[in-house]
N, C-alpha and C positions, 0 to 999 in steps of 0.2 A: 364226916367221913363219906361225903357223897361225889360222885363223878357224873355230872350231867343227869341222865335219866334215872339212876338207880344209885342205892347206897352201897357202900363198899361192905361186904360181908366181914363179919369178926374173923372169919377163917382167913380171908385174904389179908386183912391187917396183920393178924399174927404171923402169917407165913411170908408176906411179902412187904408189907409197910405200905401197900398201895393196892389197886384193884387190878384186875387183869387188863381192863381197858386202857388203863394208865401205862402199864407194861408196854402194850402194843403200841401206843402214841409215842412214850419216851424212849423206846429201845428199838422194837422190831420195825416200826415204820419210820424211824428217825432218818434224818439225812446223813448221819454217820454210817448207818447200816446201809443204805443206799449207794454211799460211795465206797465204803470199804467192806461191805459184807458182814453177814451176820456173825460169821465166827469172830472177827474183829471186835464186834459189839460185845459178844459173850467174853472174850478176853478182858476187854475193859471194865466189864462189870466184877469179874474176879479179881482184877487189879484194884478196883475200889474196895473190895472185901479185904484183900491185903493191906491196904492202906489204914482202914479204919481198925484193924486187928492191932496194928501199931501203937494205937491210943487205946487199947483196951475194950474197945466197944464191940464184943463179941456179939450182942444180939443184932447191931446193924450188918456185921459181916455175915451172920446167918442168912439175914434177909437177903442180903445181895446174892449169896450162893444160891438161894432158892430162886430167885428170879432168873440167874443163868441156868438153873436146872429147869425151870419152866420153858424158858426159850428154846434149850435143847429139845425138850419133849414135844414141844408144839411145833416147832419150825424145823428141825433138822430130822428128827426121827420120823415124824409123820411124812415128811417129802420123800424119805428114803425107804419108806414101806415097812 
């Protein structure tokens, strides 16, 4: 459960399934976000949550939703004051 310099915390694993740095790399700083905007990235993550729910994976869906909430709080709410 490590990412580069530090270990992923148990809290990050339980909440997101990845560490916050990975969220930044895979979602916030992704080419998709650069081309389509952070809002589209968030909608895509929520679509992923819906998709895994169709297969009964409530835990993975919960983690996707937490990732989306993290991005909203870190990127959208902080920038809007």
